[in-house]
BABA-341929 format. One record per atom (N, C-alpha, C, O): residue number from 1; residue in three letters; atom name; x, y, z. Coordinates in Angstrom, 2 decimals. Atoms other than C-alpha are relative to their C-alpha. Layout:
N
{r NUM, 'ALA', 'CA', {X, Y, Z}} ...
This chain:
77
{r 1, 'MET', 'N', {-1.32, 0.40, 0.62}} {r 1, 'MET', 'CA', {-15.94, 15.04, 18.69}} {r 1, 'MET', 'C', {0.66, -0.99, 1.03}} {r 1, 'MET', 'O', {0.53, -0.62, 2.20}} {r 2, 'PRO', 'N', {-0.44, 0.70, -0.80}} {r 2, 'PRO', 'CA', {-14.17, 12.17, 20.34}} {r 2, 'PRO', 'C', {1.22, 0.54, 0.82}} {r 2, 'PRO', 'O', {1.42, 0.01, 1.92}} {r 3, 'ILE', 'N', {-1.12, -0.52, -0.46}} {r 3, 'ILE', 'CA', {-11.02, 14.23, 21.21}} {r 3, 'ILE', 'C', {-0.52, 1.45, 0.63}} {r 3, 'ILE', 'O', {-0.94, 2.44, 0.02}} {r 4, 'VAL', 'N', {0.31, -1.30, -0.91}} {r 4, 'VAL', 'CA', {-11.66, 16.76, 24.27}} {r 4, 'VAL', 'C', {1.30, 0.69, 0.21}} {r 4, 'VAL', 'O', {2.41, 0.16, 0.23}} {r 5, 'LEU', 'N', {-1.09, -0.97, -0.58}} {r 5, 'LEU', 'CA', {-9.53, 19.56, 25.20}} {r 5, 'LEU', 'C', {-0.02, 0.39, 1.52}} {r 5, 'LEU', 'O', {-0.93, 1.15, 1.85}} {r 6, 'ARG', 'N', {0.31, -0.23, -1.49}} {r 6, 'ARG', 'CA', {-9.12, 19.82, 29.05}} {r 6, 'ARG', 'C', {0.93, 1.31, 0.26}} {r 6, 'ARG', 'O', {1.55, 1.51, 1.30}} {r 7, 'LEU', 'N', {-1.08, -1.34, -0.52}} {r 7, 'LEU', 'CA', {-7.11, 23.23, 28.84}} {r 7, 'LEU', 'C', {-0.74, 0.61, 0.92}} {r 7, 'LEU', 'O', {-0.08, 1.02, 1.87}} {r 8, 'ASP', 'N', {0.86, -0.73, -1.34}} {r 8, 'ASP', 'CA', {-9.60, 24.74, 31.13}} {r 8, 'ASP', 'C', {0.48, -0.54, 1.21}} {r 8, 'ASP', 'O', {0.86, 0.20, 2.12}} {r 9, 'VAL', 'N', {-0.28, 0.31, -1.43}} {r 9, 'VAL', 'CA', {-8.83, 22.33, 33.88}} {r 9, 'VAL', 'C', {1.63, 0.28, 0.37}} {r 9, 'VAL', 'O', {1.98, 0.68, 1.48}} {r 10, 'MET', 'N', {-1.36, -0.16, -0.28}} {r 10, 'MET', 'CA', {-4.89, 22.49, 33.37}} {r 10, 'MET', 'C', {0.05, 1.69, 0.39}} {r 10, 'MET', 'O', {0.84, 2.04, 1.26}} {r 11, 'LEU', 'N', {-0.33, -1.21, -0.37}} {r 11, 'LEU', 'CA', {-5.29, 26.29, 33.54}} {r 11, 'LEU', 'C', {-0.16, 0.19, 1.54}} {r 11, 'LEU', 'O', {0.69, 0.66, 2.30}} {r 12, 'ALA', 'N', {0.61, -0.13, -1.33}} {r 12, 'ALA', 'CA', {-7.34, 26.14, 36.73}} {r 12, 'ALA', 'C', {1.35, -0.61, 1.01}} {r 12, 'ALA', 'O', {2.00, -0.01, 1.86}} {r 13, 'ARG', 'N', {-1.37, 0.69, -0.94}} {r 13, 'ARG', 'CA', {-4.50, 23.50, 38.22}} {r 13, 'ARG', 'C', {1.12, 0.84, 0.19}} {r 13, 'ARG', 'O', {1.62, 1.02, 1.30}} {r 14, 'ARG', 'N', {-1.20, -1.07, 0.08}} {r 14, 'ARG', 'CA', {-1.71, 26.00, 37.11}} {r 14, 'ARG', 'C', {0.05, 1.31, 0.58}} {r 14, 'ARG', 'O', {1.03, 2.00, 0.86}} {r 15, 'LYS', 'N', {0.24, -1.51, -0.55}} {r 15, 'LYS', 'CA', {-3.68, 29.13, 38.45}} {r 15, 'LYS', 'C', {0.45, 1.00, -1.17}} {r 15, 'LYS', 'O', {0.96, 2.08, -0.88}} {r 16, 'ARG', 'N', {-0.53, -1.01, 0.87}} {r 16, 'ARG', 'CA', {-2.89, 30.79, 35.24}} {r 16, 'ARG', 'C', {-1.40, 0.35, -0.75}} {r 16, 'ARG', 'O', {-2.38, -0.40, -0.79}} {r 17, 'ARG', 'N', {0.81, -0.66, 0.81}} {r 17, 'ARG', 'CA', {-4.98, 33.04, 33.14}} {r 17, 'ARG', 'C', {-0.05, -0.17, -1.12}} {r 17, 'ARG', 'O', {1.05, -0.19, -1.67}} {r 18, 'SER', 'N', {-0.11, 0.35, 1.59}} {r 18, 'SER', 'CA', {-6.12, 32.33, 29.56}} {r 18, 'SER', 'C', {0.82, 1.34, -0.58}} {r 18, 'SER', 'O', {1.77, 1.22, -1.35}} {r 19, 'LYS', 'N', {-0.71, -1.32, 0.69}} {r 19, 'LYS', 'CA', {-5.04, 36.16, 28.73}} {r 19, 'LYS', 'C', {1.62, -0.40, -0.12}} {r 19, 'LYS', 'O', {2.23, -0.63, -1.17}} {r 20, 'ASP', 'N', {-1.18, 0.33, -0.11}} {r 20, 'ASP', 'CA', {-1.62, 35.41, 30.27}} {r 20, 'ASP', 'C', {0.63, -1.15, -0.96}} {r 20, 'ASP', 'O', {1.60, -0.93, -1.68}} {r 21, 'LEU', 'N', {-0.44, 1.07, 0.74}} {r 21, 'LEU', 'CA', {-1.15, 32.04, 28.63}} {r 21, 'LEU', 'C', {0.10, 0.52, -1.61}} {r 21, 'LEU', 'O', {1.13, 0.61, -2.28}} {r 22, 'ALA', 'N', {-0.07, -0.46, 1.56}} {r 22, 'ALA', 'CA', {-2.31, 33.33, 25.06}} {r 22, 'ALA', 'C', {1.26, 1.01, -0.33}} {r 22, 'ALA', 'O', {1.93, 0.92, -1.36}} {r 23, 'ARG', 'N', {-1.24, -0.89, 0.41}} {r 23, 'ARG', 'CA', {0.39, 36.09, 25.24}} {r 23, 'ARG', 'C', {1.27, -0.81, -0.10}} {r 23, 'ARG', 'O', {2.07, -0.79, -1.04}} {r 24, 'ALA', 'N', {-1.32, 0.81, -0.02}} {r 24, 'ALA', 'CA', {3.07, 33.66, 26.38}} {r 24, 'ALA', 'C', {0.25, -0.97, -1.16}} {r 24, 'ALA', 'O', {1.35, -1.32, -1.59}} {r 25, 'VAL', 'N', {-0.15, 0.99, 1.36}} {r 25, 'VAL', 'CA', {2.23, 31.32, 23.43}} {r 25, 'VAL', 'C', {-0.02, 0.62, -1.24}} {r 25, 'VAL', 'O', {0.33, 0.11, -2.30}} {r 26, 'GLY', 'N', {-0.13, -0.62, 1.33}} {r 26, 'GLY', 'CA', {1.88, 33.80, 21.05}} {r 26, 'GLY', 'C', {-1.27, -0.29, -1.05}} {r 26, 'GLY', 'O', {-1.20, -0.35, -2.28}} {r 27, 'ILE', 'N', {1.13, -0.14, 0.82}} {r 27, 'ILE', 'CA', {-1.60, 33.49, 19.96}} {r 27, 'ILE', 'C', {-1.28, 0.61, 0.61}} {r 27, 'ILE', 'O', {-1.35, 0.48, 1.83}} {r 28, 'THR', 'N', {1.02, -0.90, -0.42}} {r 28, 'THR', 'CA', {-4.89, 35.61, 20.41}} {r 28, 'THR', 'C', {-0.90, -0.79, 1.03}} {r 28, 'THR', 'O', {-1.05, -2.01, 1.13}} {r 29, 'GLU', 'N', {0.63, 0.44, -1.16}} {r 29, 'GLU', 'CA', {-7.02, 35.43, 23.37}} {r 29, 'GLU', 'C', {-1.36, -0.65, -0.80}} {r 29, 'GLU', 'O', {-1.91, -1.65, -0.33}} {r 30, 'ALA', 'N', {1.16, 0.68, 0.85}} {r 30, 'ALA', 'CA', {-9.92, 34.59, 20.80}} {r 30, 'ALA', 'C', {0.43, -1.54, -0.32}} {r 30, 'ALA', 'O', {-0.17, -2.50, 0.16}} {r 31, 'ASN', 'N', {-0.49, 1.46, 0.33}} {r 31, 'ASN', 'CA', {-8.12, 31.50, 19.47}} {r 31, 'ASN', 'C', {0.17, -1.04, 1.34}} {r 31, 'ASN', 'O', {-0.34, -2.16, 1.37}} {r 32, 'LEU', 'N', {0.13, 0.80, -0.95}} {r 32, 'LEU', 'CA', {-7.26, 30.24, 22.89}} {r 32, 'LEU', 'C', {-1.23, -0.42, 0.51}} {r 32, 'LEU', 'O', {-1.44, -1.56, 0.91}} {r 33, 'SER', 'N', {1.59, 0.09, -0.50}} {r 33, 'SER', 'CA', {-10.97, 30.71, 23.91}} {r 33, 'SER', 'C', {-0.46, -1.42, -0.76}} {r 33, 'SER', 'O', {-0.99, -2.40, -0.23}} {r 34, 'LEU', 'N', {0.78, 0.98, 0.91}} {r 34, 'LEU', 'CA', {-11.86, 28.51, 20.85}} {r 34, 'LEU', 'C', {0.65, -1.48, 0.37}} {r 34, 'LEU', 'O', {0.04, -2.55, 0.39}} {r 35, 'LEU', 'N', {-0.64, 1.49, -0.43}} {r 35, 'LEU', 'CA', {-9.18, 25.78, 21.94}} {r 35, 'LEU', 'C', {-0.55, -0.49, 1.42}} {r 35, 'LEU', 'O', {-0.64, -1.70, 1.64}} {r 36, 'LYS', 'N', {0.74, 0.41, -1.34}} {r 36, 'LYS', 'CA', {-10.85, 25.87, 25.70}} {r 36, 'LYS', 'C', {-1.35, -0.62, -0.59}} {r 36, 'LYS', 'O', {-1.73, -1.75, -0.26}} {r 37, 'SER', 'N', {1.07, 0.60, -0.08}} {r 37, 'SER', 'CA', {-13.93, 25.40, 24.36}} {r 37, 'SER', 'C', {-0.46, -1.30, -0.99}} {r 37, 'SER', 'O', {-1.56, -1.87, -0.97}} {r 38, 'GLY', 'N', {-0.23, 1.11, 0.82}} {r 38, 'GLY', 'CA', {-13.17, 22.73, 21.80}} {r 38, 'GLY', 'C', {-0.49, 0.27, -1.36}} {r 38, 'GLY', 'O', {-0.63, -0.68, -2.13}} {r 39, 'LYS', 'N', {0.60, -0.35, 1.17}} {r 39, 'LYS', 'CA', {-14.57, 24.71, 18.87}} {r 39, 'LYS', 'C', {0.77, 0.11, -1.15}} {r 39, 'LYS', 'O', {0.50, 0.97, -1.99}} {r 40, 'VAL', 'N', {-1.12, 0.19, 0.98}} {r 40, 'VAL', 'CA', {-11.58, 23.68, 16.58}} {r 40, 'VAL', 'C', {-0.04, -1.40, -0.38}} {r 40, 'VAL', 'O', {-0.45, -2.36, 0.27}} {r 41, 'GLN', 'N', {-0.12, 1.11, 0.68}} {r 41, 'GLN', 'CA', {-10.92, 21.20, 14.15}} {r 41, 'GLN', 'C', {1.54, -0.42, 0.19}} {r 41, 'GLN', 'O', {1.81, -1.53, -0.25}} {r 42, 'GLY', 'N', {-1.20, 0.30, -0.06}} {r 42, 'GLY', 'CA', {-7.25, 21.10, 14.91}} {r 42, 'GLY', 'C', {1.12, 1.05, 0.95}} {r 42, 'GLY', 'O', {0.94, 2.23, 1.24}} {r 43, 'VAL', 'N', {-1.05, -0.97, -0.76}} {r 43, 'VAL', 'CA', {-4.16, 22.43, 16.89}} {r 43, 'VAL', 'C', {1.35, -0.19, -0.73}} {r 43, 'VAL', 'O', {1.67, -1.33, -1.08}} {r 44, 'ARG', 'N', {-1.28, 0.11, 0.29}} {r 44, 'ARG', 'CA', {-0.78, 23.09, 15.64}} {r 44, 'ARG', 'C', {1.27, -0.89, 0.97}} {r 44, 'ARG', 'O', {1.39, -0.47, 2.12}} {r 45, 'PHE', 'N', {-1.01, 0.68, -0.74}} {r 45, 'PHE', 'CA', {2.04, 20.82, 17.10}} {r 45, 'PHE', 'C', {0.80, 1.14, 0.58}} {r 45, 'PHE', 'O', {1.03, 1.06, 1.78}} {r 46, 'ALA', 'N', {-0.68, -1.11, -0.62}} {r 46, 'ALA', 'CA', {3.99, 24.14, 17.65}} {r 46, 'ALA', 'C', {-0.79, 0.59, 1.25}} {r 46, 'ALA', 'O', {-0.34, 0.69, 2.40}} {r 47, 'THR', 'N', {0.81, -0.50, -1.09}} {r 47, 'THR', 'CA', {1.05, 25.60, 19.52}} {r 47, 'THR', 'C', {-0.07, -0.60, 1.11}} {r 47, 'THR', 'O', {0.16, 0.03, 2.14}} {r 48, 'LEU', 'N', {0.06, 0.99, -0.90}} {r 48, 'LEU', 'CA', {0.51, 22.37, 21.55}} {r 48, 'LEU', 'C', {1.40, 0.15, 0.80}} {r 48, 'LEU', 'O', {1.28, 0.26, 2.02}} {r 49, 'GLU', 'N', {-1.33, 0.18, -0.55}} {r 49, 'GLU', 'CA', {4.40, 22.36, 22.44}} {r 49, 'GLU', 'C', {-0.15, 1.35, 0.95}} {r 49, 'GLU', 'O', {0.08, 1.33, 2.16}} {r 50, 'ALA', 'N', {-0.25, -1.26, -0.79}} {r 50, 'ALA', 'CA', {4.15, 26.01, 23.56}} {r 50, 'ALA', 'C', {-0.97, -0.02, 1.16}} {r 50, 'ALA', 'O', {-0.64, 0.57, 2.19}} {r 51, 'ILE', 'N', {0.73, -0.06, -1.14}} {r 51, 'ILE', 'CA', {1.32, 25.46, 25.79}} {r 51, 'ILE', 'C', {0.34, -0.96, 1.08}} {r 51, 'ILE', 'O', {0.30, -0.59, 2.25}} {r 52, 'CYS', 'N', {-0.69, 1.02, -0.74}} {r 52, 'CYS', 'CA', {2.72, 22.18, 27.26}} {r 52, 'CYS', 'C', {1.07, 0.84, 0.76}} {r 52, 'CYS', 'O', {1.03, 0.89, 1.99}} {r 53, 'ARG', 'N', {-1.05, -0.56, -0.95}} {r 53, 'ARG', 'CA', {5.88, 24.31, 28.18}} {r 53, 'ARG', 'C', {-0.29, 1.17, 0.83}} {r 53, 'ARG', 'O', {0.53, 1.49, 1.69}} {r 54, 'GLU', 'N', {0.58, -1.14, -0.89}} {r 54, 'GLU', 'CA', {4.02, 27.24, 29.76}} {r 54, 'GLU', 'C', {-0.79, -0.59, 1.15}} {r 54, 'GLU', 'O', {-0.91, -0.16, 2.30}} {r 55, 'LEU', 'N', {0.97, 0.60, -1.46}} {r 55, 'LEU', 'CA', {1.75, 24.99, 31.80}} {r 55, 'LEU', 'C', {0.83, -1.23, 0.56}} {r 55, 'LEU', 'O', {0.29, -1.93, 1.42}} {r 56, 'ASP', 'N', {-0.49, 1.10, -0.74}} {r 56, 'ASP', 'CA', {4.46, 22.31, 32.63}} {r 56, 'ASP', 'C', {-0.88, -1.39, -0.12}} {r 56, 'ASP', 'O', {-1.19, -2.07, 0.86}} {r 57, 'CYS', 'N', {0.87, 1.18, 0.05}} {r 57, 'CYS', 'CA', {2.42, 19.49, 31.28}} {r 57, 'CYS', 'C', {0.26, -0.69, -1.31}} {r 57, 'CYS', 'O', {0.96, -0.26, -2.22}} {r 58, 'GLN', 'N', {-0.45, 0.66, 1.31}} {r 58, 'GLN', 'CA', {2.37, 16.81, 28.71}} {r 58, 'GLN', 'C', {-1.45, 0.01, -0.87}} {r 58, 'GLN', 'O', {-2.54, 0.23, -0.33}} {r 59, 'PRO', 'N', {1.27, -0.23, 0.84}} {r 59, 'PRO', 'CA', {-0.17, 16.76, 25.56}} {r 59, 'PRO', 'C', {-1.16, -0.88, 0.69}} {r 59, 'PRO', 'O', {-2.35, -0.58, 0.58}} {r 60, 'GLY', 'N', {1.07, 0.93, -0.51}} {r 60, 'GLY', 'CA', {-1.94, 13.90, 27.43}} {r 60, 'GLY', 'C', {-1.00, 0.49, 1.10}} {r 60, 'GLY', 'O', {-2.09, 0.05, 1.45}} {r 61, 'ASP', 'N', {0.50, -0.37, -1.24}} {r 61, 'ASP', 'CA', {-2.61, 15.96, 30.24}} {r 61, 'ASP', 'C', {-1.16, 1.23, -0.74}} {r 61, 'ASP', 'O', {-2.08, 1.67, -0.06}} {r 62, 'LEU', 'N', {0.99, -0.84, 0.59}} {r 62, 'LEU', 'CA', {-4.61, 18.38, 27.81}} {r 62, 'LEU', 'C', {-0.83, -0.56, -0.91}} {r 62, 'LEU', 'O', {-1.77, 0.15, -1.29}} {r 63, 'LEU', 'N', {0.86, 0.72, 1.20}} {r 63, 'LEU', 'CA', {-6.18, 15.92, 25.22}} {r 63, 'LEU', 'C', {-0.40, -1.22, 0.62}} {r 63, 'LEU', 'O', {0.40, -1.95, 1.20}} {r 64, 'GLU', 'N', {0.48, 1.17, -0.21}} {r 64, 'GLU', 'CA', {-8.50, 13.25, 25.93}} {r 64, 'GLU', 'C', {-0.98, -0.65, -0.86}} {r 64, 'GLU', 'O', {-1.94, -0.03, -1.33}} {r 65, 'TYR', 'N', {1.23, 0.69, 0.73}} {r 65, 'TYR', 'CA', {-10.47, 10.56, 24.11}} {r 65, 'TYR', 'C', {-0.90, -0.52, 0.48}} {r 65, 'TYR', 'O', {-0.85, -1.54, 1.17}} {r 66, 'VAL', 'N', {1.35, 0.50, -0.80}} {r 66, 'VAL', 'CA', {-13.87, 10.26, 25.05}} {r 66, 'VAL', 'C', {-0.98, -0.42, -1.41}} {r 66, 'VAL', 'O', {-1.29, 0.39, -2.28}} {r 67, 'PRO', 'N', {1.09, 0.31, 1.15}} {r 67, 'PRO', 'CA', {-16.26, 8.30, 22.50}} {r 67, 'PRO', 'C', {-1.28, 0.79, -0.22}} {r 67, 'PRO', 'O', {-1.93, 1.23, 0.74}} {r 68, 'ASP', 'N', {1.26, -0.68, 0.06}} {r 68, 'ASP', 'CA', {-19.08, 9.91, 21.25}} {r 68, 'ASP', 'C', {-1.25, -0.47, 0.95}} {r 68, 'ASP', 'O', {-1.67, -1.61, 1.12}} {r 69, 'GLY', 'N', {1.23, 0.15, -0.71}} {r 69, 'GLY', 'CA', {-22.06, 10.58, 23.51}} {r 69, 'GLY', 'C', {0.44, -0.24, 1.59}} {r 69, 'GLY', 'O', {-0.33, -0.05, 2.54}} {r 70, 'GLU', 'N', {-0.29, 0.01, -1.47}} {r 70, 'GLU', 'CA', {-19.84, 9.84, 26.70}} {r 70, 'GLU', 'C', {0.44, 1.17, 0.82}} {r 70, 'GLU', 'O', {0.46, 1.25, 2.05}} {r 71, 'ASP', 'N', {-0.35, -1.19, -0.84}} {r 71, 'ASP', 'CA', {-18.63, 13.25, 27.32}} {r 71, 'ASP', 'C', {-1.32, 0.56, 0.79}} {r 71, 'ASP', 'O', {-1.37, 0.89, 1.97}} {r 72, 'ALA', 'N', {1.56, -0.49, -0.64}} {r 72, 'ALA', 'CA', {-22.46, 14.31, 27.88}} {r 72, 'ALA', 'C', {-0.24, -0.55, 0.92}} {r 72, 'ALA', 'O', {-0.75, 0.15, 1.79}} {r 73, 'LEU', 'N', {0.23, 0.79, -0.90}} {r 73, 'LEU', 'CA', {-22.71, 11.42, 30.07}} {r 73, 'LEU', 'C', {0.76, 0.30, 1.30}} {r 73, 'LEU', 'O', {0.26, 0.11, 2.41}} {r 74, 'ARG', 'N', {-1.05, -0.29, -0.88}} {r 74, 'ARG', 'CA', {-19.73, 12.46, 32.06}} {r 74, 'ARG', 'C', {-0.66, 1.34, 0.93}} {r 74, 'ARG', 'O', {-0.84, 1.35, 2.15}} {r 75, 'ARG', 'N', {0.54, -1.32, -0.37}} {r 75, 'ARG', 'CA', {-21.23, 16.19, 32.40}} {r 75, 'ARG', 'C', {-1.18, -0.14, 0.83}} {r 75, 'ARG', 'O', {-1.43, 0.71, 1.68}} {r 76, 'ALA', 'N', {1.29, 0.05, -0.62}} {r 76, 'ALA', 'CA', {-24.62, 14.79, 33.64}} {r 76, 'ALA', 'C', {0.21, -0.70, 1.24}} {r 76, 'ALA', 'O', {-0.50, -0.47, 2.22}} {r 77, 'GLY', 'N', {-0.24, 0.89, -1.32}} {r 77, 'GLY', 'CA', {-23.19, 12.31, 36.21}} {r 77, 'GLY', 'C', {0.96, 0.64, 0.69}} {r 77, 'GLY', 'O', {1.36, 0.19, 1.76}} 
């Protein structure tokens, strides 16, 4: 999928734990894990807003457009 979630990167930068973010945002740890892994088809704006508020970031800090195939190349290189 061309849209990649960089939630794990922002969590590390902010030194926050997934468990604590999930609680603060009001979603389950399982759903946050799915977001982190990119195994979702969409995210509600309300959830995105809450994550941005808690991590003090912009949506563009969490979402990145990577044309198909380029993400695999980035991981390999």
